NULUMTOR-182151 format. One record per residue (C-alpha): residue number from 1; chain; x, y, z. Coordinates in steps of 0.2 Angstrom, whole numbers, plus 5000, padded with zeros to 4 digits. Example, Ala and Ser with C-alpha at 12.3 -4.5 7.8 and 13.67 -1.06 7.14 Angstrom:
BEGIN
{resi=1, chain=A, px=5062, py=4978, pz=5039}
{resi=2, chain=A, px=5068, py=4995, pz=5036}
This chain:
BEGIN
{resi=1, chain=A, px=4999, py=5001, pz=5000}
{resi=2, chain=A, px=5006, py=5018, pz=4995}
{resi=3, chain=A, px=5005, py=5029, pz=5010}
{resi=4, chain=A, px=4990, py=5041, pz=5011}
{resi=5, chain=A, px=4991, py=5059, pz=5017}
{resi=6, chain=A, px=4976, py=5068, pz=5024}
{resi=7, chain=A, px=4971, py=5080, pz=5037}
{resi=8, chain=A, px=4960, py=5074, pz=5053}
{resi=9, chain=A, px=4953, py=5084, pz=5068}
{resi=10, chain=A, px=4964, py=5078, pz=5083}
{resi=11, chain=A, px=4957, py=5072, pz=5100}
{resi=12, chain=A, px=4972, py=5068, pz=5110}
{resi=13, chain=A, px=4968, py=5053, pz=5123}
{resi=14, chain=A, px=4977, py=5043, pz=5135}
{resi=15, chain=A, px=4971, py=5027, pz=5126}
{resi=16, chain=A, px=4977, py=5018, pz=5112}
{resi=17, chain=A, px=4963, py=5011, pz=5100}
{resi=18, chain=A, px=4967, py=4997, pz=5088}
{resi=19, chain=A, px=4959, py=4994, pz=5071}
{resi=20, chain=A, px=4943, py=4987, pz=5072}
{resi=21, chain=A, px=4942, py=4989, pz=5092}
{resi=22, chain=A, px=4928, py=4999, pz=5100}
{resi=23, chain=A, px=4929, py=5011, pz=5114}
{resi=24, chain=A, px=4917, py=5021, pz=5123}
{resi=25, chain=A, px=4922, py=5040, pz=5125}
{resi=26, chain=A, px=4914, py=5052, pz=5137}
{resi=27, chain=A, px=4914, py=5068, pz=5128}
{resi=28, chain=A, px=4914, py=5085, pz=5140}
{resi=29, chain=A, px=4926, py=5098, pz=5136}
{resi=30, chain=A, px=4918, py=5111, pz=5124}
{resi=31, chain=A, px=4931, py=5110, pz=5110}
{resi=32, chain=A, px=4930, py=5090, pz=5109}
{resi=33, chain=A, px=4910, py=5091, pz=5109}
{resi=34, chain=A, px=4912, py=5104, pz=5093}
{resi=35, chain=A, px=4924, py=5091, pz=5085}
{resi=36, chain=A, px=4911, py=5075, pz=5089}
{resi=37, chain=A, px=4897, py=5089, pz=5082}
{resi=38, chain=A, px=4905, py=5092, pz=5065}
{resi=39, chain=A, px=4911, py=5074, pz=5062}
{resi=40, chain=A, px=4894, py=5068, pz=5065}
{resi=41, chain=A, px=4887, py=5082, pz=5054}
{resi=42, chain=A, px=4900, py=5078, pz=5040}
{resi=43, chain=A, px=4901, py=5058, pz=5043}
{resi=44, chain=A, px=4918, py=5060, pz=5045}
{resi=45, chain=A, px=4932, py=5053, pz=5055}
{resi=46, chain=A, px=4945, py=5060, pz=5068}
{resi=47, chain=A, px=4961, py=5056, pz=5075}
{resi=48, chain=A, px=4966, py=5050, pz=5092}
{resi=49, chain=A, px=4984, py=5053, pz=5096}
{resi=50, chain=A, px=4992, py=5044, pz=5112}
{resi=51, chain=A, px=4994, py=5057, pz=5126}
{resi=52, chain=A, px=5006, py=5052, pz=5139}
{resi=53, chain=A, px=5011, py=5065, pz=5154}
{resi=54, chain=A, px=5005, py=5079, pz=5142}
{resi=55, chain=A, px=5015, py=5073, pz=5128}
{resi=56, chain=A, px=5007, py=5069, pz=5112}
{resi=57, chain=A, px=5015, py=5054, pz=5103}
{resi=58, chain=A, px=5019, py=5055, pz=5083}
{resi=59, chain=A, px=5008, py=5039, pz=5082}
{resi=60, chain=A, px=4988, py=5037, pz=5084}
{resi=61, chain=A, px=4973, py=5029, pz=5078}
{resi=62, chain=A, px=4960, py=5035, pz=5065}
{resi=63, chain=A, px=4942, py=5032, pz=5072}
{resi=64, chain=A, px=4924, py=5033, pz=5066}
{resi=65, chain=A, px=4910, py=5036, pz=5077}
{resi=66, chain=A, px=4900, py=5020, pz=5075}
{resi=67, chain=A, px=4886, py=5025, pz=5088}
{resi=68, chain=A, px=4881, py=5041, pz=5100}
{resi=69, chain=A, px=4877, py=5032, pz=5116}
{resi=70, chain=A, px=4870, py=5046, pz=5126}
{resi=71, chain=A, px=4868, py=5064, pz=5126}
{resi=72, chain=A, px=4865, py=5074, pz=5141}
{resi=73, chain=A, px=4856, py=5090, pz=5144}
{resi=74, chain=A, px=4873, py=5100, pz=5146}
{resi=75, chain=A, px=4879, py=5095, pz=5130}
{resi=76, chain=A, px=4890, py=5080, pz=5135}
{resi=77, chain=A, px=4891, py=5064, pz=5126}
{resi=78, chain=A, px=4895, py=5048, pz=5126}
{resi=79, chain=A, px=4900, py=5039, pz=5110}
{resi=80, chain=A, px=4907, py=5023, pz=5102}
{resi=81, chain=A, px=4922, py=5024, pz=5092}
{resi=82, chain=A, px=4930, py=5011, pz=5081}
{resi=83, chain=A, px=4948, py=5011, pz=5076}
{resi=84, chain=A, px=4950, py=5012, pz=5057}
{resi=85, chain=A, px=4970, py=5014, pz=5052}
{resi=86, chain=A, px=4985, py=5019, pz=5062}
{resi=87, chain=A, px=4994, py=5036, pz=5056}
{resi=88, chain=A, px=5010, py=5045, pz=5060}
{resi=89, chain=A, px=5007, py=5065, pz=5063}
{resi=90, chain=A, px=5016, py=5073, pz=5051}
{resi=91, chain=A, px=5013, py=5092, pz=5057}
{resi=92, chain=A, px=4999, py=5100, pz=5068}
{resi=93, chain=A, px=4991, py=5114, pz=5060}
{resi=94, chain=A, px=4983, py=5130, pz=5063}
{resi=95, chain=A, px=4966, py=5128, pz=5071}
{resi=96, chain=A, px=4952, py=5129, pz=5057}
{resi=97, chain=A, px=4944, py=5145, pz=5057}
{resi=98, chain=A, px=4932, py=5148, pz=5071}
{resi=99, chain=A, px=4935, py=5131, pz=5078}
{resi=100, chain=A, px=4942, py=5127, pz=5096}
{resi=101, chain=A, px=4949, py=5110, pz=5091}
{resi=102, chain=A, px=4966, py=5107, pz=5083}
{resi=103, chain=A, px=4970, py=5097, pz=5066}
{resi=104, chain=A, px=4985, py=5089, pz=5060}
{resi=105, chain=A, px=4991, py=5083, pz=5043}
{resi=106, chain=A, px=4994, py=5064, pz=5045}
{resi=107, chain=A, px=5001, py=5049, pz=5035}
{resi=108, chain=A, px=4993, py=5032, pz=5035}
{resi=109, chain=A, px=5006, py=5020, pz=5031}
{resi=110, chain=A, px=4999, py=5002, pz=5033}
{resi=111, chain=A, px=4995, py=4989, pz=5019}
{resi=112, chain=A, px=4986, py=4973, pz=5021}
{resi=113, chain=A, px=4990, py=4968, pz=5039}
{resi=114, chain=A, px=4982, py=4949, pz=5036}
{resi=115, chain=A, px=4995, py=4935, pz=5042}
{resi=116, chain=A, px=4998, py=4919, pz=5033}
{resi=117, chain=A, px=5011, py=4914, pz=5046}
{resi=118, chain=A, px=5008, py=4897, pz=5054}
{resi=119, chain=A, px=5020, py=4899, pz=5068}
{resi=120, chain=A, px=5007, py=4913, pz=5074}
{resi=121, chain=A, px=4992, py=4902, pz=5072}
{resi=122, chain=A, px=5000, py=4889, pz=5081}
{resi=123, chain=A, px=5004, py=4901, pz=5096}
{resi=124, chain=A, px=4987, py=4908, pz=5095}
{resi=125, chain=A, px=4979, py=4891, pz=5095}
{resi=126, chain=A, px=4987, py=4886, pz=5111}
{resi=127, chain=A, px=4983, py=4902, pz=5120}
{resi=128, chain=A, px=4965, py=4900, pz=5117}
{resi=129, chain=A, px=4964, py=4882, pz=5122}
{resi=130, chain=A, px=4975, py=4887, pz=5138}
{resi=131, chain=A, px=4965, py=4903, pz=5142}
{resi=132, chain=A, px=4948, py=4900, pz=5135}
{resi=133, chain=A, px=4947, py=4880, pz=5137}
{resi=134, chain=A, px=4943, py=4881, pz=5117}
{resi=135, chain=A, px=4950, py=4868, pz=5105}
{resi=136, chain=A, px=4951, py=4878, pz=5088}
{resi=137, chain=A, px=4957, py=4869, pz=5072}
{resi=138, chain=A, px=4972, py=4877, pz=5066}
{resi=139, chain=A, px=4967, py=4878, pz=5049}
{resi=140, chain=A, px=4951, py=4889, pz=5055}
{resi=141, chain=A, px=4964, py=4903, pz=5061}
{resi=142, chain=A, px=4974, py=4905, pz=5045}
{resi=143, chain=A, px=4973, py=4922, pz=5035}
{resi=144, chain=A, px=4969, py=4932, pz=5052}
{resi=145, chain=A, px=4971, py=4951, pz=5054}
{resi=146, chain=A, px=4985, py=4954, pz=5066}
{resi=147, chain=A, px=4974, py=4967, pz=5076}
{resi=148, chain=A, px=4961, py=4953, pz=5078}
{resi=149, chain=A, px=4975, py=4944, pz=5087}
{resi=150, chain=A, px=4981, py=4959, pz=5097}
{resi=151, chain=A, px=4962, py=4962, pz=5103}
{resi=152, chain=A, px=4963, py=4943, pz=5112}
{resi=153, chain=A, px=4978, py=4950, pz=5122}
{resi=154, chain=A, px=4975, py=4962, pz=5137}
{resi=155, chain=A, px=4989, py=4974, pz=5129}
{resi=156, chain=A, px=4993, py=4990, pz=5138}
{resi=157, chain=A, px=4991, py=5007, pz=5128}
{resi=158, chain=A, px=5010, py=5008, pz=5127}
{resi=159, chain=A, px=5011, py=4989, pz=5120}
{resi=160, chain=A, px=4997, py=4993, pz=5108}
{resi=161, chain=A, px=5005, py=5010, pz=5103}
{resi=162, chain=A, px=5022, py=5001, pz=5100}
{resi=163, chain=A, px=5012, py=4988, pz=5089}
{resi=164, chain=A, px=5005, py=5001, pz=5078}
{resi=165, chain=A, px=5021, py=5009, pz=5075}
{resi=166, chain=A, px=5030, py=4994, pz=5070}
{resi=167, chain=A, px=5030, py=4996, pz=5050}
{resi=168, chain=A, px=5030, py=4979, pz=5043}
{resi=169, chain=A, px=5020, py=4964, pz=5045}
{resi=170, chain=A, px=5032, py=4952, pz=5051}
{resi=171, chain=A, px=5038, py=4964, pz=5065}
{resi=172, chain=A, px=5021, py=4964, pz=5071}
{resi=173, chain=A, px=5019, py=4946, pz=5069}
{resi=174, chain=A, px=5036, py=4944, pz=5080}
{resi=175, chain=A, px=5029, py=4955, pz=5093}
{resi=176, chain=A, px=5013, py=4946, pz=5095}
{resi=177, chain=A, px=5020, py=4929, pz=5095}
{resi=178, chain=A, px=5031, py=4934, pz=5109}
{resi=179, chain=A, px=5016, py=4942, pz=5119}
{resi=180, chain=A, px=5005, py=4925, pz=5115}
{resi=181, chain=A, px=5020, py=4914, pz=5123}
{resi=182, chain=A, px=5023, py=4926, pz=5137}
{resi=183, chain=A, px=5004, py=4925, pz=5142}
{resi=184, chain=A, px=5003, py=4905, pz=5141}
{resi=185, chain=A, px=5019, py=4906, pz=5153}
{resi=186, chain=A, px=5009, py=4916, pz=5165}
{resi=187, chain=A, px=4994, py=4907, pz=5164}
{resi=188, chain=A, px=5003, py=4890, pz=5166}
{resi=189, chain=A, px=5013, py=4897, pz=5181}
{resi=190, chain=A, px=4997, py=4904, pz=5190}
{resi=191, chain=A, px=4988, py=4886, pz=5186}
{resi=192, chain=A, px=5003, py=4877, pz=5194}
{resi=193, chain=A, px=5004, py=4887, pz=5208}
{resi=194, chain=A, px=4984, py=4886, pz=5212}
{resi=195, chain=A, px=4986, py=4867, pz=5210}
{resi=196, chain=A, px=5000, py=4867, pz=5223}
{resi=197, chain=A, px=4991, py=4879, pz=5235}
{resi=198, chain=A, px=4975, py=4866, pz=5235}
{resi=199, chain=A, px=4987, py=4851, pz=5237}
{resi=200, chain=A, px=4994, py=4859, pz=5253}
């Protein structure tokens, strides 16, 4: 995929939403109520760059408003957003005339993130069996989007940010395989400790 450049309204938050993942947001600041209103009226998306310690990361996620869950008398809203595509911020731009929120030029850089790597399917199969008790034929897990795998793991915001910042599919696969192995080790250790506890 060739990179795509565009301009999006920015809603910095201390959260990372992965592609396809949904997140509820409570919108209470006037500038972001205006942003959401503008996006709803234009059926437009906005960007969520990751905010940590008052510093905005260079990576974030384009999201769409999937649903307005609730509106309040004071104009506050609860909305459900869904991740669309990761981006890298190129430059923050001047605020649109008469608008209170910021916009930025971004570059969307990802192509097809569907994995055909057997090692990851095998690790995912083992993880699902160990954590959920589900026996799933590995053949049914072929050609799985890497972000579908990621959403099955309890990744921190920092880990999600690192994942979306990785430029190549293989790098994302390697990261997820390592995480799957770590999670399986932790689950096995916990089960072993629980077994020893009941034996004593």
